[in-house]
Backbone as a chain_set.jsonl record, in Angstrom:
{"seq": "MDRNAYIEKTKAKLDEWNAEISKMEAQARGAQADMKLKYEEQLAELREQRDAFEARLHEARESNEKAWSDIREGMEKAWKDMSTAFERAMKR", "coords": {"N": [[86.702, 10.696, -36.752], [86.33, 9.549, -39.998], [84.05, 7.245, -41.648], [85.277, 5.452, -43.562], [88.026, 5.581, -42.892], [87.892, 4.648, -40.295], [86.953, 2.045, -40.723], [89.124, 0.96, -42.137], [91.088, 1.121, -40.148], [90.011, -0.625, -38.218], [89.971, -2.978, -39.692], [92.697, -3.445, -40.009], [93.373, -3.967, -37.348], [91.861, -6.253, -36.93], [93.184, -8.006, -38.661], [95.58, -8.189, -37.266], [94.685, -9.443, -34.918], [93.843, -11.878, -36.03], [96.302, -12.929, -36.792], [97.439, -13.332, -34.263], [95.69, -15.272, -33.271], [96.32, -17.35, -34.998], [98.964, -17.853, -34.178], [98.458, -18.781, -31.585], [97.013, -21.075, -32.2], [99.012, -22.636, -33.341], [100.645, -22.972, -31.102], [98.896, -24.439, -29.526], [98.717, -26.831, -30.942], [101.188, -27.924, -30.391], [101.147, -28.324, -27.688], [100.893, -30.069, -24.508], [98.417, -32.499, -23.504], [96.715, -31.514, -21.33], [97.208, -28.768, -21.367], [96.553, -28.262, -23.961], [93.779, -28.443, -24.052], [93.089, -26.149, -22.588], [94.134, -24.178, -24.274], [92.48, -24.61, -26.502], [89.972, -23.884, -25.472], [90.385, -21.153, -24.995], [90.935, -20.332, -27.603], [88.492, -20.874, -28.843], [86.841, -18.973, -27.62], [88.111, -16.629, -28.506], [87.808, -16.868, -31.278], [85.031, -16.71, -31.492], [84.556, -14.081, -30.59], [86.02, -12.726, -32.535], [84.579, -13.391, -34.849], [82.145, -12.103, -34.327], [83.061, -9.492, -34.351], [83.95, -9.297, -36.995], [81.487, -9.493, -38.289], [80.303, -7.099, -37.496], [82.07, -5.349, -38.733], [81.547, -5.925, -41.397], [78.876, -5.001, -41.526], [79.393, -2.282, -41.149], [80.8, -1.658, -43.461], [78.813, -1.983, -45.358], [76.921, -0.147, -44.673], [75.005, 2.927, -44.855], [75.715, 6.445, -44.644], [73.959, 7.582, -42.788], [73.198, 5.475, -41.092], [75.6, 4.885, -39.993], [76.495, 6.015, -37.492], [75.045, 4.587, -35.566], [75.907, 1.979, -36.076], [78.592, 2.261, -35.565], [78.69, 2.487, -32.788], [78.085, -0.153, -32.045], [80.313, -1.358, -33.166], [82.345, -0.304, -31.57], [81.755, -1.52, -29.122], [82.093, -4.232, -29.824], [84.808, -4.14, -30.463], [85.928, -3.538, -27.975], [85.132, -5.844, -26.542], [86.551, -7.827, -27.946], [89.2, -7.0, -27.56], [89.371, -7.282, -24.782], [89.002, -10.04, -24.551], [91.348, -10.953, -25.808], [93.273, -9.885, -24.077], [92.722, -11.34, -21.734], [93.274, -13.932, -22.657], [95.999, -13.764, -23.233], [97.061, -13.374, -20.717], [96.668, -15.814, -19.581]], "CA": [[87.249, 9.837, -37.776], [85.267, 9.194, -40.932], [83.721, 5.826, -41.724], [86.272, 4.676, -44.303], [89.254, 5.512, -42.095], [87.601, 3.78, -39.161], [86.887, 0.68, -41.238], [90.495, 0.533, -42.424], [91.763, 0.936, -38.856], [89.523, -1.838, -37.583], [90.415, -4.101, -40.523], [94.099, -3.692, -39.647], [93.375, -4.594, -36.026], [91.348, -7.599, -37.126], [94.29, -8.78, -39.23], [96.513, -8.432, -36.163], [94.072, -10.461, -34.062], [93.89, -13.153, -36.751], [97.678, -13.42, -36.689], [97.603, -13.824, -32.897], [94.943, -16.524, -33.181], [97.127, -18.351, -35.706], [100.084, -18.222, -33.3], [97.937, -19.591, -30.491], [96.67, -22.378, -32.764], [100.272, -23.369, -33.471], [101.06, -23.351, -29.748], [97.985, -25.476, -29.06], [99.08, -28.089, -31.595], [102.394, -28.454, -29.77], [100.986, -28.401, -26.234], [100.501, -31.34, -23.906], [96.968, -32.678, -23.494], [96.005, -30.633, -20.407], [97.351, -27.394, -21.859], [95.875, -28.19, -25.252], [92.379, -28.163, -23.757], [92.996, -24.734, -22.211], [94.327, -23.401, -25.504], [91.285, -24.744, -27.338], [88.916, -23.072, -24.86], [90.717, -19.754, -25.272], [90.784, -20.114, -29.041], [87.059, -20.848, -29.153], [86.357, -17.666, -27.193], [88.665, -15.611, -29.404], [87.173, -17.004, -32.599], [83.663, -16.2, -31.362], [84.659, -12.616, -30.542], [86.487, -12.285, -33.849], [83.474, -13.519, -35.798], [81.207, -11.014, -34.034], [83.701, -8.265, -34.805], [83.911, -9.315, -38.46], [80.114, -9.201, -38.688], [80.128, -5.651, -37.331], [82.86, -4.697, -39.778], [80.773, -6.085, -42.634], [77.766, -4.057, -41.424], [79.925, -0.931, -41.331], [81.126, -1.489, -44.879], [77.587, -1.953, -46.151], [75.998, 0.868, -44.17], [75.046, 4.274, -45.404], [76.217, 7.421, -43.664], [72.954, 7.803, -41.746], [73.247, 4.351, -40.151], [76.978, 4.727, -39.517], [76.685, 6.321, -36.07], [74.52, 3.457, -34.784], [76.787, 0.831, -36.285], [79.873, 2.544, -34.91], [78.547, 2.138, -31.373], [78.228, -1.598, -31.966], [81.717, -1.67, -33.47], [83.137, 0.03, -30.384], [81.524, -2.573, -28.131], [82.752, -5.446, -30.315], [86.254, -3.887, -30.343], [86.261, -3.675, -26.552], [84.988, -7.258, -26.186], [87.653, -8.573, -28.555], [90.424, -6.612, -26.855], [89.317, -7.898, -23.459], [89.222, -11.482, -24.726], [92.767, -11.165, -26.08], [94.03, -9.622, -22.851], [92.543, -12.503, -20.853], [93.975, -15.085, -23.241], [97.44, -13.554, -23.108], [97.42, -13.531, -19.31], [96.632, -17.24, -19.263]], "C": [[86.097, 9.437, -38.71], [85.136, 7.674, -41.051], [84.806, 5.005, -42.415], [87.575, 4.528, -43.53], [89.054, 4.563, -40.912], [87.577, 2.319, -39.602], [88.289, 0.154, -41.525], [91.275, 0.266, -41.144], [91.316, -0.369, -38.203], [89.906, -3.081, -38.383], [91.867, -4.463, -40.192], [94.188, -4.389, -38.294], [92.874, -6.031, -36.121], [92.422, -8.503, -37.717], [95.318, -9.132, -38.155], [95.971, -9.532, -35.243], [94.093, -11.828, -34.733], [95.289, -13.758, -36.695], [97.939, -13.99, -35.292], [96.881, -15.155, -32.707], [95.735, -17.638, -33.861], [98.31, -18.803, -34.866], [99.612, -19.118, -32.165], [97.542, -20.976, -30.99], [97.918, -23.239, -32.909], [100.768, -23.823, -32.1], [100.191, -24.487, -29.224], [98.332, -26.827, -29.67], [100.296, -28.735, -30.933], [102.282, -28.662, -28.272], [100.628, -29.816, -25.787], [98.981, -31.345, -23.748], [96.236, -31.696, -22.574], [96.069, -29.175, -20.857], [96.612, -27.209, -23.181], [94.398, -27.846, -25.053], [92.194, -26.689, -23.393], [93.169, -23.835, -23.424], [93.059, -23.434, -26.36], [90.118, -23.921, -26.791], [89.146, -21.586, -25.156], [90.507, -19.421, -26.747], [89.319, -20.046, -29.439], [86.46, -19.493, -28.782], [86.838, -16.566, -28.137], [88.02, -15.674, -30.786], [85.753, -16.446, -32.581], [83.662, -14.67, -31.363], [85.07, -12.058, -31.897], [85.355, -12.322, -34.87], [82.432, -12.42, -35.585], [81.763, -9.688, -34.538], [83.675, -8.177, -36.331], [82.513, -9.001, -38.977], [79.832, -7.705, -38.58], [80.883, -4.887, -38.406], [82.133, -4.783, -41.116], [79.586, -5.12, -42.654], [78.241, -2.636, -41.701], [80.236, -0.668, -42.798], [79.879, -1.291, -45.724], [76.64, -0.823, -45.763], [76.077, 2.164, -44.971], [75.474, 5.231, -44.294], [75.241, 7.625, -42.507], [73.015, 6.711, -40.675], [74.605, 4.209, -39.483], [77.119, 4.98, -38.029], [76.167, 5.187, -35.187], [75.441, 2.249, -34.889], [78.118, 1.032, -35.574], [79.817, 2.208, -33.425], [78.701, 0.631, -31.171], [79.653, -2.045, -32.235], [82.596, -1.408, -32.249], [82.982, -1.04, -29.309], [82.227, -3.863, -28.55], [84.261, -5.329, -30.186], [86.687, -4.111, -28.9], [86.189, -5.137, -26.12], [86.157, -8.084, -26.717], [88.965, -8.258, -27.846], [90.493, -7.273, -25.483], [89.581, -9.397, -23.557], [90.689, -11.774, -24.994], [93.61, -10.913, -24.835], [93.934, -10.802, -21.899], [93.318, -13.709, -21.375], [95.475, -14.953, -23.066], [97.91, -13.712, -21.662], [97.465, -14.992, -18.906], [97.822, -17.9, -19.902]], "O": [[85.026, 9.037, -38.253], [86.007, 6.925, -40.608], [85.21, 3.963, -41.898], [88.166, 3.448, -43.52], [89.939, 3.776, -40.576], [88.126, 1.455, -38.919], [88.601, -0.988, -41.186], [92.034, -0.7, -41.063], [92.141, -1.129, -37.696], [90.142, -4.137, -37.796], [92.219, -5.64, -40.106], [94.994, -5.303, -38.117], [93.409, -6.922, -35.462], [92.55, -9.656, -37.306], [95.859, -10.239, -38.139], [96.705, -10.434, -34.84], [94.338, -12.835, -34.069], [95.435, -14.973, -36.562], [98.594, -15.024, -35.16], [97.402, -16.06, -32.056], [95.807, -18.753, -33.343], [98.634, -19.99, -34.834], [100.275, -20.096, -31.82], [97.719, -21.959, -30.27], [97.885, -24.437, -32.629], [101.259, -24.943, -31.959], [100.687, -25.394, -28.555], [98.251, -27.854, -28.995], [100.416, -29.96, -30.918], [103.23, -29.132, -27.644], [100.136, -30.635, -26.562], [98.34, -30.299, -23.849], [95.239, -31.102, -22.986], [95.09, -28.439, -20.736], [96.11, -26.125, -23.476], [93.837, -27.048, -25.803], [91.241, -26.054, -23.846], [92.445, -22.853, -23.589], [92.622, -22.405, -26.876], [89.361, -23.327, -27.56], [88.219, -20.863, -25.52], [89.972, -18.367, -27.09], [88.947, -19.239, -30.291], [85.667, -18.931, -29.538], [86.07, -15.684, -28.519], [87.723, -14.641, -31.386], [85.321, -15.793, -33.531], [82.86, -14.044, -32.056], [84.536, -11.047, -32.352], [85.194, -11.392, -35.66], [81.899, -11.871, -36.549], [81.03, -8.863, -35.084], [83.411, -7.114, -36.893], [82.366, -8.32, -39.992], [79.202, -7.118, -39.459], [80.386, -3.89, -38.93], [82.111, -3.817, -41.878], [79.316, -4.49, -43.677], [77.573, -1.877, -42.403], [79.967, 0.417, -43.312], [79.885, -0.525, -46.688], [75.657, -0.574, -46.461], [77.06, 2.45, -45.654], [75.577, 4.837, -43.132], [75.664, 7.821, -41.368], [72.895, 7.001, -39.485], [74.737, 3.479, -38.5], [77.811, 4.219, -37.353], [76.782, 4.861, -34.172], [75.715, 1.58, -33.893], [78.699, 0.085, -35.045], [80.789, 1.701, -32.865], [79.37, 0.191, -30.236], [80.147, -2.989, -31.617], [83.486, -2.199, -31.936], [83.956, -1.423, -28.661], [82.88, -4.512, -27.733], [84.931, -6.302, -29.839], [87.681, -4.786, -28.635], [87.075, -5.622, -25.416], [86.687, -8.943, -26.012], [89.753, -9.162, -27.565], [91.544, -7.765, -25.073], [90.304, -9.957, -22.733], [91.228, -12.745, -24.462], [94.56, -11.65, -24.57], [94.937, -11.222, -21.321], [93.949, -14.425, -20.598], [96.153, -15.94, -22.78], [99.038, -14.139, -21.419], [98.207, -15.37, -17.999], [98.003, -19.111, -19.77]]}, "num_chains": 1, "name": "protein.A"}
């Protein structure tokens, strides 16, 4: 997959994750105090992962073709970390 296609694919996934975070934020606002704390902890973790992923996406957009392979490896790790964080949050 070329760089531009990969960036578009990851941008779409990031948009999906942002929508999920927004849904969880709405659920947290309506939750009771004990559940609200758990939601906030999960949201903090997801936001941190999302921010790291967004930083990698920005690097990918700004990179040249030579640096792309190195950046892609970091993107793959960030993608995996974000996916894992969402899976854990959804199970809770």
